[in-house]
C-alpha positions, -999 to +999 in steps of 0.1 A: -201-336-272-216-337-237-196-321-210-204-323-173-189-297-150-199-296-113-191-265-093-198-274-057-191-239-044-219-225-066-242-255-062-241-260-100-240-291-121-236-279-156-239-301-187-234-289-223-240-301-258-229-283-290-225-284-327-203-263-350-229-234-349-239-231-312-236-243-276-264-252-252-258-255-214-282-267-186-279-267-148-291-300-134-297-281-101-331-268-110-331-282-145-328-247-162-313-240-196-287-214-186-268-207-218-277-208-255-253-189-278-239-189-313-203-199-317-193-167-334-215-146-311-211-153-274-241-132-263-264-155-243-300-143-242-308-166-212-282-150-189-309-142-163-301-155-128-315-148-094-294-150-063-306-169-032-314-136-016-337-127-045-357-159-042-391-161-023-387-173+013-403-207+004-378-212-024-345-204-007-337-239+003-335-250-033-321-239-067-326-203-076-344-192-108-321-188-138-322-189-176-351-209-191-367-228-162-398-249-161-428-240-139-444-274-133-471-282-108-481-245-104-474-211-120-468-185-093-474-187-056-489-218-039-518-214-015-511-206+022-516-242+031-493-254+004-466-230+014-469-243+050-465-278+036-432-268+020-441-261-016-421-234-034-433-208-059-435-219-096-434-256-085-409-279-069-394-291-102-375-259-107-362-260-072-346-295-070-318-315-085-323-334-118-304-365-129-287-368-162-295-400-182-264-411-202-268-413-240-243-423-267-252-393-290-233-360-288-262-338-296-288-354-273-293-347-236-317-366-214-325-359-178-352-366-152-364-359-117-393-365-093-410-339-071-426-358-042-444-328-028-460-321-062-466-358-069-451-354-103-421-369-122-407-357-154-384-370-182-368-345-206-352-351-239-333-324-257-322-328-293-298-303-309-298-300-347-266-315-362-257-282-378-280-253-370-287-233-338-320-251-333-330-275-305-362-293-295-373-303-260-398-331-253-410-334-217-431-363-203-448-356-170-463-384-149-487-381-120-472-405-095-499-399-069-532-420-067-553-388-071-558-366-101-549-330-096-550-295-112-517-285-124-498-259-145-470-263-169-454-231-181-421-226-199-402-196-184-374-184-208-360-153-192-339-126-209-313-104-193-284-081-203-264-078-224-290-093-248-320-076-231-322-038-237-349-012-238-351-014-276-359-051-276-384-061-303-408-089-292-432-105-317-457-134-313-488-149-329-507-140-297-542-123-298-565-112-270-550-108-235-550-090-202-528-077-174-525-101-145-533-073-121-567-072-137-574-109-136-607-104-116-621-080-142-608-094-175-642-090-193-638-052-191-600-049-189-584-067-219-561-058-247-548-072-280-513-082-291-502-062-321-471-070-341-459-036-351-423-043-345-427-036-308-454-032-283-491-040-277-522-021-287-536+004-261-506-001-238-482+025-252-451+005-246-425+017-272-392+023-255-402+045-225-398+025-192-394+056-170-428+053-153-433+016-157-436-009-129-432-047-131-459-064-151-471-098-162-494-099-192-510-130-207-523-136-242-542-163-260-522-179-288-539-175-322-567-202-322-564-206-359-527-216-358-513-251-353-483-236-336-476-208-311-445-187-314-427-159-298-394-141-307-372-114-292-346-094-311-318-073-296-307-046-321-275-040-302-265-077-303-281-082-337-294-115-323-329-131-325-341-159-302-373-176-309-396-204-296-422-225-315-445-250-299-477-270-307-506-247-298-525-277-283-496-280-258-494-244-247-523-221-257-512-192-236-482-168-240-470-145-212-447-115-209-430-106-176-412-073-174-390-062-145-382-025-147-358-005-125-348+032-128-363+034-163-345+003-176-358-031-185-339-055-163-355-089-169-381-101-194-399-135-194-410-149-228-433-175-212-458-199-227-479-225-210-513-242-204-523-218-177-536-182-179-541-169-144-510-163-122-527-173-089-531-204-066-556-230-079-582-220-053-582-184-068-583-197-104-614-218-097-631-188-081-622-165-110-623-184-143-615-219-154-622-208-190-612-175-208-618-166-244-629-202-250-597-216-235-590-235-203-570-215-178-556-245-159-545-280-167-555-314-151-535-346-148-552-378-137-537-404-114-510-423-132-515-402-164-486-392-186-487-359-204-462-350-231-454-315-243-427-301-266-412-269-280-384-258-303-360-229-299-336-212-323-310-184-326-304-162-357-283-132-367-305-113-391-293-090-419-291-053-413-324-035-413-343-063-396-373-050-377-392-080-364-412-111-374-447-111-388-452-149-390-435-182-388-442-211-413-429-246-409-429-268-441-406-289-462-379-292-435-376-255-433-387-228-408-395-196-426-394-164-405-416-140-424-405-103-420-422-071-429-395-067-457-407-097-478-373-100-496-355-105-463-374-135-450-352-158-429-351-194-439-338-220-414-330-255-426-339-281-399-331-317-396-362-339-405-358-358-373-363-326-353-395-317-372-407-352-366-401-348-329-420-316-329-450-329-348-455-363-332 
């Protein structure tokens, strides 16, 4: 059932849908998914939440970042002129109030909003599986201005404690990539994602965060795959969260790590149509194409662009050590593990698979 709970003191407008397996909650103020948890396991991977004080100066008048929010219009900081004109970091969409659209179905949530400064409107439909901890999101973005524009659309699921820990295992079908601090010299400073239960080749990640600083790394999703995917597993919580999306929608995956006193505080499992975390003017000067892939999107005047993704939660069996691949076929999602006999099979409603593939 859908439940709306407005907490005026905290400037929240929460709406929830659930089935017998899980619960999903969103905050209409900013449009973020703030809670996704299993019924028998209350650990919420998306517990990340900034306070107003933690927000950039040009964002403090609106909703703070939390959970899984959407960067739409731009990814990262606007230009100096755009900041002066009132545009917030990561786009206006994540900073303003959304409106719920009433439906007569208990496992479907629809919402929409318009960002006048960005010149974009968005309609979102969330469909929760009738039985499993799986949901799909379809988002239609419309350019409501009479001019075409460069734009970015990046999903920003963000992990925090108690789910997030130093021993987190992150896997993806990502390939070549780079550190955002090296965006001007990518040709000579790149790396490769490697699914060896944890970490990236030539980065020496493992579980030592003692001398680490905040990083954002970006990777191209496997060009030979129809879908992109990324998963994170918390050994302490014995909980796996995953995202799957059409590669044509989001060809880039990004990892943001926030480290303090040797501990991993926040982690972003991001995926989007944009590769360089800079204002558009800097992207144009640097590279509009990397590894054969566009680094920024474009939406024409009056154009509608639709993108989608799927998310799931799983409690694996003991001995789980990560995901090697994900296969979607015959109304099932197969999570391929290094231990072949322990592959995880998720049954999925055929209507959700249809939503993802059309």
